[in-house]
C-alpha positions as CSV (number, residue, x, y, z in Angstrom):
1,M,11.0,63.1,124.9
2,Q,8.5,60.3,125.2
3,H,8.7,57.9,128.1
4,R,7.2,54.4,127.5
5,T,6.7,51.5,129.9
6,H,6.9,47.9,128.6
7,P,5.5,45.4,131.2
8,L,7.5,42.2,131.5
9,L,6.0,38.8,132.2
10,S,5.7,38.4,136.0
11,P,7.2,35.2,137.4
12,V,4.8,35.1,140.3
13,P,1.9,37.4,141.4
14,G,2.9,40.7,143.0
15,T,6.3,41.0,141.3
16,Q,5.6,43.0,138.2
17,R,8.6,44.6,136.5
18,S,8.9,46.7,133.4
19,L,11.4,47.9,130.9
20,E,11.4,51.7,130.6
21,S,12.4,53.4,127.3
22,F,12.9,57.0,126.5
23,H,12.4,58.3,122.9
24,F,14.0,61.4,121.5
25,G,13.9,63.1,118.1
26,P,11.4,62.9,115.2
27,A,9.6,59.5,115.1
28,E,9.6,59.7,111.3
29,A,13.4,60.3,111.1
30,E,15.2,58.3,108.4
31,K,17.8,56.9,110.9
32,R,17.2,55.3,114.3
33,V,19.6,54.7,117.1
34,Y,19.1,52.3,120.1
35,I,21.2,52.6,123.2
36,Q,20.9,50.5,126.4
37,G,22.8,50.4,129.6
38,S,23.6,47.6,132.1
39,L,22.2,44.5,130.5
40,H,24.6,42.8,132.9
41,A,22.9,44.6,135.8
42,D,25.9,44.8,138.1
43,E,27.8,46.7,135.4
44,L,26.7,50.2,136.4
45,P,28.9,52.5,134.2
46,G,26.5,51.9,131.3
47,M,23.5,52.9,133.4
48,L,25.2,56.2,134.3
49,V,26.2,57.0,130.7
50,A,22.7,56.2,129.5
51,W,21.3,58.6,132.1
52,T,23.8,61.2,131.1
53,L,22.7,60.8,127.5
54,K,19.1,61.2,128.4
55,Q,19.8,64.7,129.8
56,R,21.9,65.7,126.7
57,L,19.5,64.3,124.2
58,K,16.6,66.1,125.8
59,A,18.4,69.4,125.4
60,L,19.4,68.6,121.8
61,E,15.8,67.6,121.0
62,E,14.5,70.9,122.4
63,A,17.0,72.8,120.3
64,G,15.9,71.0,117.2
65,Q,19.3,69.5,116.6
66,L,18.4,65.8,116.6
67,K,18.1,64.3,113.1
68,A,17.6,60.7,114.2
69,H,15.1,59.0,116.4
70,V,17.0,57.8,119.5
71,I,15.8,55.3,122.0
72,V,17.5,55.1,125.4
73,V,17.0,52.2,127.9
74,P,19.1,53.2,130.9
75,V,18.1,50.1,133.0
76,A,18.1,47.3,130.5
77,N,17.8,44.5,133.1
78,P,15.4,45.2,136.0
79,I,15.4,41.5,136.8
80,G,19.1,41.2,137.3
81,L,19.2,44.6,139.1
82,D,17.0,43.2,141.9
83,Q,19.2,40.1,142.4
84,Q,21.2,40.5,145.6
85,L,22.8,37.9,147.7
86,M,24.1,38.9,151.2
87,D,24.5,42.5,150.0
88,I,26.4,41.5,146.8
89,P,24.8,42.4,143.5
90,L,24.7,39.5,141.0
91,G,23.4,40.8,137.7
92,R,25.2,38.7,135.1
93,Y,23.2,35.5,135.4
94,D,19.5,34.9,135.8
95,F,18.9,33.2,139.2
96,E,16.0,31.2,137.8
97,S,17.5,29.8,134.6
98,V,21.2,30.2,135.6
99,S,21.6,31.8,132.1
100,N,23.8,34.7,131.2
101,F,21.5,37.7,130.5
102,N,23.5,38.5,127.4
103,R,23.2,35.1,125.8
104,G,20.5,33.1,124.0
105,Y,18.6,35.9,122.2
106,R,16.1,34.6,119.6
107,D,17.3,33.9,116.1
108,V,14.3,34.5,113.8
109,T,16.2,34.3,110.5
110,D,14.3,31.3,109.2
111,T,11.0,33.0,109.9
112,V,12.1,36.2,108.2
113,A,13.4,34.2,105.2
114,E,10.3,32.1,104.7
115,G,8.7,33.4,101.4
116,L,11.0,36.4,101.4
117,E,12.5,35.8,97.9
118,S,9.2,36.6,96.2
119,A,9.1,40.0,97.9
120,L,12.7,41.0,97.1
121,T,13.5,43.3,94.2
122,Q,16.6,45.0,92.8
123,D,15.8,48.0,95.0
124,A,18.0,47.8,98.1
125,E,15.9,50.2,100.1
126,H,12.8,48.3,99.3
127,N,14.5,45.1,100.5
128,R,15.7,46.7,103.7
129,A,12.2,47.9,104.5
130,E,10.6,44.5,103.7
131,I,13.1,42.6,105.8
132,R,12.6,45.0,108.7
133,R,8.8,44.6,108.5
134,R,9.2,40.8,108.6
135,F,11.8,41.0,111.4
136,I,9.4,42.9,113.6
137,A,6.5,40.5,112.8
138,A,8.7,37.5,113.5
139,L,9.6,38.9,116.9
140,D,6.0,39.8,117.7
141,A,5.0,36.2,117.0
142,Q,7.5,34.8,119.5
143,P,6.0,33.6,122.8
144,A,7.6,34.4,126.1
145,T,7.0,31.9,128.8
146,T,9.5,33.1,131.4
147,A,10.5,36.5,132.8
148,Y,14.0,36.0,131.2
149,A,12.5,35.4,127.8
150,S,10.1,38.3,128.2
151,L,13.0,40.7,128.9
152,H,14.9,39.4,125.9
153,L,12.0,39.8,123.5
154,T,11.1,43.2,124.7
155,Q,14.6,44.4,124.1
156,Q,14.7,42.8,120.7
157,R,11.4,44.4,119.6
158,L,12.6,47.8,120.7
159,A,15.9,47.6,118.8
160,C,15.2,45.5,115.8
161,D,14.5,48.4,113.3
162,A,17.4,50.6,114.5
163,D,20.2,51.4,112.1
164,F,22.7,51.5,115.0
165,I,22.5,49.6,118.3
166,L,24.8,50.5,121.2
167,D,25.0,48.1,124.1
168,L,26.8,49.6,127.1
169,H,28.7,47.2,129.3
170,C,31.9,47.1,131.4
171,D,34.4,44.4,132.5
172,F,35.7,43.7,136.0
173,H,38.9,45.9,135.9
174,A,39.6,47.2,132.4
175,V,40.5,50.0,130.1
176,E,38.1,51.2,127.3
177,H,37.4,48.5,124.7
178,L,34.7,47.3,122.4
179,Y,33.3,44.4,120.3
180,T,31.7,44.8,116.9
181,T,31.6,43.1,113.5
182,P,34.0,43.5,110.6
183,A,31.1,44.8,108.5
184,A,30.3,47.4,111.1
185,W,33.8,48.5,111.8
186,P,33.9,51.3,109.2
187,D,30.8,52.8,110.8
188,F,32.1,52.4,114.4
189,E,35.8,53.1,113.9
190,P,35.1,56.8,114.5
191,L,33.4,55.9,117.8
192,A,36.4,53.8,118.8
193,R,38.6,56.9,118.2
194,Y,36.3,59.3,120.2
195,F,35.9,56.8,122.9
196,G,39.6,56.0,123.1
197,A,39.3,52.3,122.8
198,K,42.5,50.5,123.7
199,A,41.2,47.3,122.1
200,S,38.6,46.8,119.4
201,M,37.7,43.2,118.7
202,L,35.9,42.1,115.6
203,A,33.8,38.9,114.9
204,T,30.8,38.2,112.7
205,D,29.5,35.4,115.0
206,S,31.2,35.0,118.4
207,G,28.7,32.4,119.5
208,G,26.1,32.4,122.3
209,G,23.4,34.6,120.7
210,S,24.5,37.8,122.4
211,F,22.3,40.9,122.2
212,D,24.4,42.8,119.6
213,E,24.7,39.8,117.3
214,C,21.0,38.8,117.4
215,F,20.4,41.7,114.9
216,T,23.4,41.7,112.7
217,L,23.4,37.9,112.2
218,V,19.9,38.0,110.7
219,W,21.2,40.4,108.0
220,E,24.4,38.4,107.5
221,Q,22.5,35.2,107.0
222,L,20.0,36.8,104.7
223,R,22.8,38.2,102.6
224,E,24.3,34.8,102.4
225,R,21.0,33.2,101.2
226,F,19.9,35.9,98.8
227,G,22.7,38.4,98.3
228,N,24.0,37.0,95.1
229,R,20.6,37.6,93.4
230,Y,19.2,40.7,95.3
231,P,20.8,43.7,96.9
232,I,20.4,43.3,100.7
233,P,22.1,46.1,102.7
234,Y,22.9,45.8,106.4
235,G,19.8,46.9,108.2
236,S,21.4,47.1,111.6
237,Q,25.0,47.6,112.8
238,S,25.7,46.8,116.5
239,I,28.5,47.5,119.0
240,T,29.2,46.5,122.6
241,L,31.0,49.3,124.3
242,E,32.9,48.2,127.4
243,L,33.1,51.2,129.7
244,R,36.3,50.2,131.6
245,G,35.6,48.4,135.0
246,Q,32.7,48.0,137.4
247,Q,34.1,50.6,139.8
248,D,34.4,53.3,137.1
249,V,31.1,55.0,138.0
250,A,31.7,58.7,138.1
251,R,30.1,61.8,136.6
252,D,33.2,63.1,134.8
253,I,33.8,59.7,133.2
254,A,30.2,59.3,132.2
255,E,30.2,62.8,130.6
256,R,33.3,61.9,128.6
257,D,31.7,58.7,127.3
258,A,28.5,60.5,126.5
259,D,30.5,63.1,124.6
260,A,32.2,60.4,122.6
261,I,28.8,58.9,121.6
262,L,27.3,62.3,120.7
263,D,30.4,63.3,118.7
264,W,30.1,60.0,116.8
265,M,26.5,60.8,116.1
266,R,27.5,64.2,114.8
267,Y,30.1,62.5,112.6
268,H,27.3,60.5,111.0
269,A,25.0,63.6,110.7
270,L,22.6,62.1,113.3
271,I,22.9,65.3,115.2
272,D,23.3,68.8,113.7
273,G,26.7,70.4,114.1
274,E,30.3,69.7,113.2
275,A,32.0,66.7,114.7
276,P,35.4,67.2,116.3
277,P,38.4,66.1,114.4
278,L,39.0,62.3,114.7
279,P,41.6,61.4,117.3
280,A,44.2,58.8,116.5
281,L,43.1,55.2,117.0
282,A,44.6,54.1,120.3
283,Y,45.2,50.6,119.2
284,P,44.4,48.8,115.9
285,A,41.3,46.6,115.6
286,T,42.0,42.8,116.0
287,E,40.0,39.7,115.5
288,L,38.1,38.4,118.5
289,A,39.5,34.9,117.5
290,A,42.9,36.3,118.3
291,M,42.0,37.2,121.9
292,D,43.5,35.2,124.8
293,F,41.8,34.3,128.1
294,L,44.7,33.8,130.5
295,R,43.7,31.3,133.2
296,A,45.1,30.4,136.6
297,P,46.9,27.1,136.4
298,A,46.2,26.5,140.1
299,G,44.4,28.1,142.9
300,G,46.0,30.8,145.1
301,V,46.5,34.5,145.8
302,V,46.6,36.6,142.6
303,V,49.4,39.1,142.3
304,F,49.5,41.2,139.2
305,H,52.7,42.5,137.5
306,R,51.1,44.4,134.7
307,T,48.3,46.9,134.4
308,P,45.4,46.9,131.9
309,G,46.2,49.3,129.0
310,E,49.8,48.1,128.6
311,E,51.0,46.5,125.4
312,V,52.7,43.1,126.2
313,K,55.0,40.7,124.4
314,S,54.7,37.0,124.3
315,G,56.1,35.5,127.5
316,D,55.7,38.7,129.6
317,L,54.7,38.0,133.2
318,I,51.1,39.2,133.7
319,A,50.5,37.8,137.2
320,E,51.5,35.2,139.7
321,I,49.3,32.7,141.5
322,I,50.8,32.0,144.9
323,D,49.9,28.9,147.1
324,P,50.6,30.1,150.6
325,I,50.6,26.5,151.9
326,S,52.9,24.7,149.5
327,D,54.9,27.9,148.5
328,A,54.3,27.2,144.9
329,V,54.4,30.3,142.6
330,H,52.7,29.8,139.3
331,P,53.4,32.4,136.6
332,V,50.6,33.6,134.2
333,R,52.3,34.9,131.0
334,A,51.1,36.5,127.8
335,E,50.8,33.9,125.1
336,Q,51.4,36.3,122.2
337,D,52.0,40.0,121.6
338,G,49.0,42.2,122.2
339,M,47.1,44.6,124.4
340,F,46.4,43.6,128.0
341,Y,43.0,45.2,128.4
342,A,41.1,43.5,131.3
343,R,41.7,41.5,134.5
344,T,39.8,40.0,137.3
345,Q,38.9,41.9,140.4
346,R,39.3,38.8,142.6
347,R,42.6,38.2,144.4
348,M,42.0,34.5,145.2
349,A,42.0,32.4,142.0
350,T,40.4,29.1,141.6
351,A,42.1,26.6,139.3
352,G,41.2,27.5,135.7
353,M,39.7,30.9,136.5
354,I,40.2,33.6,133.9
355,V,42.7,36.0,135.3
356,A,43.4,38.4,132.4
357,D,42.4,39.2,128.8
358,V,44.8,40.1,126.0
359,A,43.8,41.2,122.6
360,G,46.3,39.5,120.3
361,H,47.0,39.4,116.6
362,H,47.2,35.7,115.9
363,A,43.7,34.2,115.3
364,H,43.7,30.7,116.9
365,R,40.3,30.2,118.4
366,S,37.0,29.3,116.7
367,G,33.4,28.5,117.7
368,Y,32.3,30.0,120.9
369,L,34.6,33.0,121.5
370,L,33.0,34.7,124.5
371,A,33.6,34.5,128.3
372,P,31.0,32.4,130.1
């Protein structure tokens, strides 16, 4: 194992932070895997799973069983981790820019594409290597003028040449679920099975420039520009694993999730050994455009009538919003059949607040598909 420290731009003197990465397996390995935890810094299950993976990967490396080079960043957001207000951790948004830490990553497609055609051939592996070289150079040329930008660019530079990128998140109160692209689904469906994902939502571009898509979209856009003339494979496949809810921080759960990731790596021959038989897929993959955010029609006390992990039918009562002054009771109902997979932890709703998430089957949204 190699431990590397990547200093971040300091916002003011005396406040130096760094991103810490841990590298396992042969550096010259054909395949590379990048795993980070808690990009939203108040989502701690990912941090514990990443720490658990560190211990397991170290043992696998010592046993000579690692066939891939694996990078683990257990604390992906030291800026957000240090953001506390009256003893409440607030790691989703950057206090300085008021930006979501998982939005606005750099799109360097135009820089990579400039002059690329003259370097492309009919050899797909040559093209992959050339695009990766240009991708790294484009990111290295990007300036960082804020701590937030410095964090983003450091993460992108660490992950941009990985074949597989795993971003470990969680929701507020939820069951296992994930987000990936249609192109990556064949690679990640085995992980969905080992992980026990109750919802797997697919989108090529969900909007917002999230971490997982800042890699895959470069390859998608280059394939659109040049793919009819030159073979351009996917250089990176990314997934966001949602490790249930914020309170699901426990050693046994983290061990189970680490097992799922390692079994998936064995399935792809990234680790020596036979992978366990694939479990059944808990729920079929659906389009992210078919997912519904169910919002409170008014403010009031939230009372839930269904639990995440339940399949629901259109019109099913998910929750009630109760106004204790006017006695008004506002129902929140499923808008289509699907999987109720996540809900708010708050029990006092404000008007328009997202109360619950349902993975449906009827695609009806477009453009920006993510929560704020």
